[in-house]
Every structure is written in C-alpha cells, then in structure tokens.
GUNUMI-765083 format. One record per residue: residue in three letters; x, y, z of N, C-alpha, C, O in turn. Coordinates in steps of 0.05 Angstrom, whole numbers, plus 5000, padded with zeros to 4 digits. Example, Ala and Ser with C-alpha at 12.3 -4.5 7.8 and 13.67 -1.06 7.14 Angstrom:
2
+-------+------+------+------+------+------+------+------+------+------+------+------+------+
| fivex |  n.X |  n.Y |  n.Z | ca.X | ca.Y | ca.Z |  c.X |  c.Y |  c.Z |  o.X |  o.Y |  o.Z |
+-------+------+------+------+------+------+------+------+------+------+------+------+------+
|   ala | 5264 | 4886 | 5156 | 5246 | 4910 | 5156 | 5264 | 4934 | 5156 | 5285 | 4934 | 5169 |
|   ser | 5257 | 4955 | 5142 | 5273 | 4979 | 5143 | 5258 | 5001 | 5157 | 5268 | 5023 | 5161 |
+-------+------+------+------+------+------+------+------+------+------+------+------+------+
END
This chain:
134
+-------+------+------+------+------+------+------+------+------+------+------+------+------+
| fivex |  n.X |  n.Y |  n.Z | ca.X | ca.Y | ca.Z |  c.X |  c.Y |  c.Z |  o.X |  o.Y |  o.Z |
+-------+------+------+------+------+------+------+------+------+------+------+------+------+
|   met | 5021 | 8785 | 9326 | 5008 | 8768 | 9306 | 5003 | 8741 | 9318 | 5021 | 8728 | 9329 |
|   arg | 4978 | 8732 | 9316 | 4971 | 8706 | 9327 | 4980 | 8684 | 9309 | 4983 | 8688 | 9285 |
|   pro | 4985 | 8660 | 9320 | 4993 | 8637 | 9304 | 4972 | 8630 | 9283 | 4948 | 8636 | 9287 |
|   phe | 4980 | 8618 | 9262 | 4961 | 8611 | 9240 | 4963 | 8581 | 9236 | 4984 | 8570 | 9232 |
|   gly | 4940 | 8568 | 9236 | 4938 | 8540 | 9228 | 4944 | 8519 | 9250 | 4947 | 8496 | 9243 |
|   gln | 4946 | 8527 | 9275 | 4952 | 8508 | 9296 | 4931 | 8485 | 9296 | 4938 | 8462 | 9299 |
|   asp | 4906 | 8493 | 9294 | 4884 | 8473 | 9295 | 4869 | 8473 | 9269 | 4845 | 8466 | 9268 |
|   phe | 4883 | 8479 | 9247 | 4870 | 8480 | 9221 | 4871 | 8453 | 9207 | 4888 | 8448 | 9190 |
|   his | 4853 | 8435 | 9215 | 4853 | 8407 | 9206 | 4849 | 8405 | 9176 | 4861 | 8387 | 9163 |
|   phe | 4832 | 8422 | 9164 | 4827 | 8421 | 9135 | 4853 | 8425 | 9120 | 4859 | 8410 | 9101 |
|   ala | 4868 | 8446 | 9128 | 4893 | 8451 | 9114 | 4913 | 8428 | 9117 | 4926 | 8421 | 9097 |
|   arg | 4914 | 8416 | 9140 | 4932 | 8393 | 9144 | 4923 | 8369 | 9127 | 4940 | 8355 | 9116 |
|   thr | 4897 | 8365 | 9125 | 4886 | 8343 | 9109 | 4894 | 8345 | 9080 | 4901 | 8326 | 9067 |
|   leu | 4892 | 8370 | 9069 | 4900 | 8374 | 9041 | 4930 | 8373 | 9037 | 4940 | 8366 | 9015 |
|   gly | 4945 | 8380 | 9058 | 4974 | 8380 | 9056 | 4985 | 8409 | 9052 | 5007 | 8412 | 9043 |
|   leu | 4969 | 8429 | 9060 | 4978 | 8457 | 9057 | 5000 | 8462 | 9077 | 4999 | 8453 | 9100 |
|   gln | 5020 | 8477 | 9068 | 5043 | 8483 | 9085 | 5048 | 8514 | 9086 | 5048 | 8527 | 9066 |
|   met | 5051 | 8524 | 9111 | 5058 | 8552 | 9114 | 5088 | 8555 | 9109 | 5104 | 8541 | 9121 |
|   val | 5095 | 8574 | 9091 | 5123 | 8579 | 9085 | 5132 | 8604 | 9100 | 5152 | 8603 | 9114 |
|   glu | 5118 | 8626 | 9097 | 5123 | 8650 | 9112 | 5099 | 8668 | 9113 | 5081 | 8666 | 9095 |
|   arg | 5097 | 8684 | 9134 | 5073 | 8701 | 9138 | 5080 | 8725 | 9155 | 5094 | 8722 | 9175 |
|   gly | 5071 | 8748 | 9147 | 5074 | 8772 | 9163 | 5071 | 8797 | 9146 | 5075 | 8797 | 9122 |
|   asp | 5065 | 8819 | 9159 | 5062 | 8845 | 9147 | 5044 | 8846 | 9122 | 5050 | 8859 | 9102 |
|   gly | 5021 | 8832 | 9125 | 5002 | 8832 | 9103 | 5008 | 8814 | 9079 | 4996 | 8817 | 9058 |
|   arg | 5027 | 8796 | 9083 | 5034 | 8777 | 9062 | 5034 | 8749 | 9073 | 5038 | 8744 | 9097 |
|   cys | 5030 | 8730 | 9055 | 5031 | 8702 | 9064 | 5039 | 8685 | 9040 | 5028 | 8688 | 9018 |
|   arg | 5058 | 8667 | 9044 | 5066 | 8648 | 9024 | 5060 | 8620 | 9035 | 5069 | 8613 | 9057 |
|   met | 5045 | 8605 | 9020 | 5038 | 8577 | 9027 | 5045 | 8559 | 9003 | 5047 | 8569 | 8981 |
|   ala | 5047 | 8534 | 9009 | 5053 | 8515 | 8987 | 5039 | 8488 | 8993 | 5029 | 8483 | 9015 |
|   ile | 5038 | 8473 | 8972 | 5027 | 8445 | 8973 | 5042 | 8429 | 8953 | 5048 | 8438 | 8931 |
|   asp | 5049 | 8404 | 8960 | 5061 | 8385 | 8941 | 5039 | 8369 | 8929 | 5027 | 8352 | 8942 |
|   ile | 5033 | 8375 | 8904 | 5011 | 8362 | 8889 | 5019 | 8333 | 8883 | 5040 | 8328 | 8871 |
|   glu | 5001 | 8315 | 8891 | 5005 | 8286 | 8887 | 4983 | 8275 | 8870 | 4959 | 8281 | 8875 |
|   arg | 4990 | 8260 | 8850 | 4970 | 8248 | 8831 | 4948 | 8233 | 8846 | 4924 | 8238 | 8841 |
|   glu | 4955 | 8215 | 8864 | 4936 | 8198 | 8877 | 4919 | 8213 | 8898 | 4898 | 8203 | 8907 |
|   arg | 4928 | 8236 | 8906 | 4914 | 8251 | 8927 | 4898 | 8275 | 8917 | 4876 | 8281 | 8927 |
|   his | 4908 | 8288 | 8896 | 4896 | 8314 | 8888 | 4885 | 8315 | 8860 | 4872 | 8334 | 8853 |
|   phe | 4890 | 8295 | 8843 | 4882 | 8296 | 8815 | 4852 | 8290 | 8812 | 4840 | 8275 | 8827 |
|   asn | 4841 | 8302 | 8791 | 4813 | 8296 | 8783 | 4814 | 8275 | 8760 | 4836 | 8267 | 8752 |
|   pro | 4792 | 8265 | 8750 | 4792 | 8245 | 8729 | 4805 | 8255 | 8703 | 4812 | 8238 | 8686 |
|   gln | 4808 | 8281 | 8699 | 4820 | 8291 | 8674 | 4851 | 8292 | 8675 | 4863 | 8300 | 8656 |
|   gly | 4862 | 8283 | 8697 | 4891 | 8281 | 8699 | 4906 | 8306 | 8708 | 4930 | 8308 | 8702 |
|   val | 4892 | 8324 | 8721 | 4905 | 8348 | 8732 | 4894 | 8352 | 8760 | 4874 | 8339 | 8768 |
|   ala | 4907 | 8369 | 8776 | 4897 | 8374 | 8803 | 4869 | 8386 | 8802 | 4863 | 8403 | 8786 |
|   his | 4852 | 8377 | 8820 | 4825 | 8387 | 8823 | 4827 | 8417 | 8828 | 4843 | 8426 | 8845 |
|   gly | 4810 | 8433 | 8815 | 4811 | 8462 | 8819 | 4807 | 8471 | 8848 | 4816 | 8492 | 8856 |
|   gly | 4793 | 8455 | 8863 | 4788 | 8461 | 8891 | 4813 | 8461 | 8908 | 4814 | 8474 | 8929 |
|   val | 4833 | 8447 | 8899 | 4859 | 8446 | 8914 | 4873 | 8473 | 8911 | 4881 | 8485 | 8932 |
|   ala | 4875 | 8484 | 8887 | 4887 | 8510 | 8883 | 4871 | 8532 | 8896 | 4882 | 8550 | 8909 |
|   tyr | 4844 | 8530 | 8894 | 4827 | 8550 | 8907 | 4830 | 8550 | 8937 | 4832 | 8571 | 8949 |
|   ser | 4832 | 8526 | 8949 | 4835 | 8524 | 8978 | 4862 | 8535 | 8987 | 4864 | 8548 | 9007 |
|   leu | 4883 | 8530 | 8971 | 4909 | 8541 | 8977 | 4908 | 8572 | 8976 | 4918 | 8585 | 8995 |
|   ala | 4896 | 8583 | 8956 | 4894 | 8612 | 8954 | 4877 | 8624 | 8976 | 4885 | 8644 | 8988 |
|   asp | 4854 | 8613 | 8981 | 4836 | 8623 | 9002 | 4851 | 8622 | 9029 | 4848 | 8641 | 9045 |
|   thr | 4865 | 8601 | 9035 | 4879 | 8599 | 9060 | 4902 | 8619 | 9062 | 4906 | 8631 | 9083 |
|   ala | 4917 | 8622 | 9041 | 4939 | 8641 | 9041 | 4929 | 8669 | 9043 | 4941 | 8686 | 9057 |
|   met | 4906 | 8675 | 9030 | 4895 | 8702 | 9032 | 4886 | 8707 | 9061 | 4890 | 8729 | 9071 |
|   gly | 4874 | 8687 | 9074 | 4867 | 8690 | 9102 | 4891 | 8694 | 9119 | 4890 | 8710 | 9138 |
|   gly | 4913 | 8680 | 9113 | 4938 | 8684 | 9128 | 4949 | 8712 | 9124 | 4960 | 8723 | 9143 |
|   ala | 4946 | 8723 | 9101 | 4956 | 8750 | 9096 | 4941 | 8771 | 9113 | 4954 | 8788 | 9125 |
|   ile | 4915 | 8769 | 9113 | 4900 | 8789 | 9128 | 4902 | 8785 | 9158 | 4904 | 8804 | 9173 |
|   thr | 4902 | 8760 | 9167 | 4904 | 8756 | 9196 | 4931 | 8764 | 9207 | 4934 | 8768 | 9231 |
|   ser | 4951 | 8766 | 9190 | 4977 | 8775 | 9199 | 4976 | 8804 | 9207 | 4995 | 8814 | 9221 |
|   leu | 4955 | 8818 | 9199 | 4952 | 8847 | 9206 | 4932 | 8852 | 9228 | 4930 | 8874 | 9239 |
|   leu | 4916 | 8831 | 9235 | 4893 | 8835 | 9253 | 4902 | 8831 | 9282 | 4919 | 8814 | 9288 |
|   ala | 4889 | 8846 | 9300 | 4893 | 8842 | 9329 | 4880 | 8815 | 9336 | 4863 | 8804 | 9322 |
|   asp | 4888 | 8804 | 9359 | 4878 | 8778 | 9367 | 4848 | 8777 | 9372 | 4836 | 8755 | 9371 |
|   asp | 4835 | 8800 | 9377 | 4807 | 8800 | 9382 | 4790 | 8805 | 9356 | 4766 | 8809 | 9357 |
|   leu | 4803 | 8803 | 9333 | 4789 | 8805 | 9307 | 4792 | 8780 | 9291 | 4813 | 8766 | 9292 |
|   trp | 4771 | 8773 | 9277 | 4771 | 8750 | 9259 | 4765 | 8759 | 9231 | 4759 | 8783 | 9226 |
|   cys | 4768 | 8741 | 9212 | 4761 | 8747 | 9184 | 4746 | 8723 | 9172 | 4747 | 8701 | 9182 |
|   ala | 4732 | 8729 | 9151 | 4718 | 8708 | 9136 | 4717 | 8716 | 9107 | 4714 | 8740 | 9100 |
|   thr | 4719 | 8697 | 9089 | 4718 | 8702 | 9061 | 4690 | 8711 | 9053 | 4670 | 8698 | 9059 |
|   leu | 4689 | 8734 | 9039 | 4663 | 8744 | 9029 | 4660 | 8734 | 9000 | 4639 | 8723 | 8993 |
|   glu | 4681 | 8737 | 8984 | 4680 | 8728 | 8956 | 4708 | 8727 | 8945 | 4725 | 8743 | 8953 |
|   ile | 4712 | 8709 | 8926 | 4738 | 8707 | 8912 | 4732 | 8703 | 8883 | 4716 | 8686 | 8875 |
|   lys | 4746 | 8719 | 8866 | 4746 | 8715 | 8837 | 4771 | 8699 | 8831 | 4793 | 8709 | 8836 |
|   phe | 4768 | 8675 | 8821 | 4791 | 8657 | 8816 | 4793 | 8652 | 8787 | 4774 | 8645 | 8773 |
|   asn | 4818 | 8655 | 8776 | 4823 | 8649 | 8748 | 4843 | 8626 | 8746 | 4865 | 8628 | 8757 |
|   tyr | 4836 | 8605 | 8732 | 4853 | 8583 | 8726 | 4866 | 8588 | 8699 | 4852 | 8591 | 8679 |
|   his | 4892 | 8589 | 8698 | 4906 | 8595 | 8673 | 4915 | 8570 | 8658 | 4912 | 8567 | 8634 |
|   val | 4927 | 8551 | 8672 | 4935 | 8525 | 8661 | 4931 | 8503 | 8682 | 4929 | 8509 | 8706 |
|   gly | 4930 | 8479 | 8673 | 4926 | 8456 | 8692 | 4950 | 8453 | 8710 | 4973 | 8458 | 8702 |
|   val | 4944 | 8445 | 8735 | 4965 | 8441 | 8755 | 4972 | 8411 | 8754 | 4955 | 8394 | 8757 |
|   arg | 4998 | 8405 | 8752 | 5008 | 8378 | 8751 | 5021 | 8370 | 8778 | 5019 | 8386 | 8797 |
|   glu | 5033 | 8347 | 8778 | 5048 | 8339 | 8802 | 5071 | 8358 | 8808 | 5082 | 8369 | 8789 |
|   gly | 5077 | 8362 | 8833 | 5099 | 8379 | 8840 | 5090 | 8401 | 8859 | 5067 | 8402 | 8868 |
|   arg | 5108 | 8419 | 8866 | 5102 | 8440 | 8886 | 5087 | 8462 | 8874 | 5094 | 8473 | 8853 |
|   leu | 5065 | 8469 | 8887 | 5048 | 8492 | 8880 | 5051 | 8513 | 8902 | 5047 | 8507 | 8925 |
|   ile | 5059 | 8537 | 8894 | 5064 | 8559 | 8913 | 5044 | 8581 | 8909 | 5038 | 8588 | 8886 |
|   cys | 5034 | 8592 | 8931 | 5015 | 8615 | 8930 | 5027 | 8638 | 8946 | 5034 | 8635 | 8969 |
|   asp | 5028 | 8661 | 8933 | 5036 | 8686 | 8946 | 5011 | 8704 | 8948 | 4999 | 8711 | 8927 |
|   ala | 5003 | 8711 | 8972 | 4980 | 8729 | 8977 | 4989 | 8755 | 8990 | 5007 | 8755 | 9007 |
|   thr | 4977 | 8777 | 8981 | 4983 | 8803 | 8991 | 4958 | 8819 | 8996 | 4941 | 8821 | 8979 |
|   val | 4956 | 8832 | 9020 | 4934 | 8850 | 9025 | 4938 | 8875 | 9009 | 4959 | 8888 | 9011 |
|   leu | 4919 | 8882 | 8992 | 4920 | 8906 | 8976 | 4908 | 8930 | 8991 | 4918 | 8952 | 8989 |
|   his | 4887 | 8925 | 9006 | 4873 | 8946 | 9021 | 4859 | 8934 | 9045 | 4847 | 8913 | 9043 |
|   gln | 4862 | 8947 | 9068 | 4848 | 8939 | 9092 | 4832 | 8962 | 9103 | 4844 | 8983 | 9111 |
|   gly | 4806 | 8959 | 9104 | 4789 | 8978 | 9117 | 4781 | 8968 | 9144 | 4793 | 8949 | 9154 |
|   lys | 4762 | 8981 | 9157 | 4753 | 8972 | 9183 | 4737 | 8946 | 9182 | 4739 | 8930 | 9201 |
|   arg | 4723 | 8942 | 9160 | 4705 | 8919 | 9159 | 4711 | 8900 | 9136 | 4702 | 8877 | 9136 |
|   val | 4726 | 8909 | 9116 | 4732 | 8892 | 9092 | 4760 | 8896 | 9084 | 4771 | 8918 | 9084 |
|   ala | 4773 | 8874 | 9076 | 4800 | 8875 | 9064 | 4799 | 8863 | 9036 | 4784 | 8844 | 9031 |
|   asn | 4816 | 8874 | 9018 | 4818 | 8863 | 8991 | 4846 | 8851 | 8989 | 4866 | 8864 | 8996 |
|   ile | 4847 | 8826 | 8979 | 4872 | 8811 | 8978 | 4877 | 8799 | 8951 | 4858 | 8789 | 8938 |
|   asp | 4902 | 8799 | 8942 | 4910 | 8788 | 8916 | 4926 | 8763 | 8921 | 4941 | 8761 | 8940 |
|   ala | 4923 | 8743 | 8903 | 4939 | 8719 | 8905 | 4948 | 8710 | 8877 | 4933 | 8713 | 8857 |
|   arg | 4972 | 8699 | 8876 | 4983 | 8688 | 8852 | 4994 | 8660 | 8858 | 5007 | 8656 | 8879 |
|   leu | 4988 | 8641 | 8841 | 4997 | 8613 | 8845 | 5016 | 8605 | 8823 | 5011 | 8610 | 8799 |
|   phe | 5038 | 8594 | 8831 | 5060 | 8587 | 8813 | 5067 | 8557 | 8816 | 5067 | 8546 | 8838 |
|   gln | 5074 | 8545 | 8793 | 5086 | 8519 | 8793 | 5110 | 8520 | 8775 | 5107 | 8526 | 8751 |
|   asp | 5134 | 8513 | 8785 | 5159 | 8515 | 8770 | 5162 | 8543 | 8757 | 5168 | 8546 | 8734 |
|   asp | 5157 | 8564 | 8773 | 5159 | 8592 | 8765 | 5140 | 8600 | 8743 | 5144 | 8621 | 8730 |
|   arg | 5120 | 8584 | 8738 | 5099 | 8590 | 8717 | 5073 | 8598 | 8731 | 5064 | 8583 | 8749 |
|   leu | 5062 | 8620 | 8724 | 5036 | 8629 | 8735 | 5014 | 8609 | 8726 | 5010 | 8607 | 8701 |
|   val | 5001 | 8595 | 8744 | 4981 | 8576 | 8737 | 4953 | 8585 | 8745 | 4933 | 8575 | 8734 |
|   ala | 4951 | 8604 | 8764 | 4924 | 8614 | 8772 | 4928 | 8641 | 8786 | 4950 | 8647 | 8796 |
|   ser | 4907 | 8656 | 8787 | 4907 | 8682 | 8802 | 4880 | 8686 | 8815 | 4860 | 8675 | 8805 |
|   ala | 4880 | 8702 | 8836 | 4855 | 8707 | 8850 | 4855 | 8734 | 8863 | 4876 | 8746 | 8869 |
|   asn | 4831 | 8745 | 8867 | 4828 | 8769 | 8883 | 4803 | 8765 | 8899 | 4782 | 8756 | 8890 |
|   gly | 4805 | 8772 | 8925 | 4782 | 8767 | 8943 | 4778 | 8789 | 8963 | 4796 | 8805 | 8969 |
|   asn | 4754 | 8790 | 8973 | 4746 | 8808 | 8995 | 4740 | 8791 | 9019 | 4726 | 8771 | 9018 |
|   phe | 4751 | 8800 | 9042 | 4747 | 8786 | 9067 | 4735 | 8805 | 9088 | 4743 | 8828 | 9091 |
|   ala | 4715 | 8795 | 9102 | 4702 | 8810 | 9123 | 4720 | 8810 | 9148 | 4734 | 8790 | 9153 |
|   ile | 4720 | 8832 | 9162 | 4735 | 8835 | 9188 | 4715 | 8841 | 9209 | 4698 | 8859 | 9206 |
|   phe | 4715 | 8825 | 9231 | 4695 | 8829 | 9252 | 4706 | 8820 | 9279 | 4725 | 8805 | 9280 |
|   pro | 4694 | 8829 | 9300 | 4703 | 8821 | 9327 | 4699 | 8791 | 9331 | 4679 | 8780 | 9323 |
|   ala | 4719 | 8779 | 9344 | 4716 | 8751 | 9350 | 4694 | 8747 | 9370 | 4690 | 8763 | 9388 |
|   pro | 4679 | 8725 | 9368 | 4658 | 8719 | 9388 | 4670 | 8718 | 9416 | 4693 | 8708 | 9419 |
|   gln | 4656 | 8727 | 9436 | 4666 | 8729 | 9463 | 4676 | 8702 | 9473 | 4696 | 8701 | 9488 |
|   ala | 4663 | 8680 | 9466 | 4671 | 8654 | 9476 | 4699 | 8646 | 9466 | 4712 | 8629 | 9479 |
|   his | 4708 | 8658 | 9444 | 4734 | 8650 | 9433 | 4756 | 8669 | 9439 | 4780 | 8663 | 9433 |
|   gln | 4751 | 8691 | 9452 | 4772 | 8709 | 9459 | 4786 | 8699 | 9484 | 4774 | 8690 | 9503 |
|   ala | 4812 | 8700 | 9483 | 4828 | 8690 | 9506 | 4846 | 8712 | 9517 | 4860 | 8707 | 9537 |
+-------+------+------+------+------+------+------+------+------+------+------+------+------+
END
C-alpha cells in the first residue's frame, strides 16, 4: 500500500488528519474551528465535510490499489443531516465494491457520535501516467 497524503497540500491546508487506513477502509478527522471553517450562518461550510469525505473515500480505495494505479472521483452523492459545529469531525469510508475500472465507496461522518452527514461515491481506477510511475 502506497503512502497517502505525503504531498497532499490541500488536505493539510484544511487540517485533515489521517487516523487509520488499510484493507479498503479509511478513517480521517478534522478539528472544526469557528474562525477557519465556519460559513456566515454559524456552522461549518459544507465543503469542509465534503472534502473530508472525498479524501477519506480516496484513501479507502487507494489502500487496495497497486502503486501503478490511480483513482479519481467520478461522482459523489452527499447528504447533510445536521449542521457541523466546532469540535472533532470523523469520517469512516469503506469500499463497497471494486471493479477493474470503477469502485463504489460509502462514507459516514460523525461528530460526538452523532451522524451528521453521509455519502456514496464512484471512483475511476486507471493506470498512473508513465511520468509518475516510480
């Protein structure tokens, strides 16, 4: 399994943290901060939760892929259940099905053991460009 996030500047900028990853699963977290992540309505911007889920879902599928394969998000259906407040937001992502070219992944986001959002997405699987294979 190749490392995840070594040069992932976007994740670092948001404050995403890898908790554990392997065997088609990935748990990531973020500490939601009012001054950094909130929108004008007083809750975390929806893009923060979406980015956490998308990244964790990518972590889940890449934990199963050979080093010469990459993935990319094709589409994600995201459901926001309640507003996200300050505190730790955790995302658990699990690969439900992996084919040769597409994987389907489920994600659940929790804050204080309360389900705040859920997602299901399809990710393309394809050979890494020759220039990036090492």
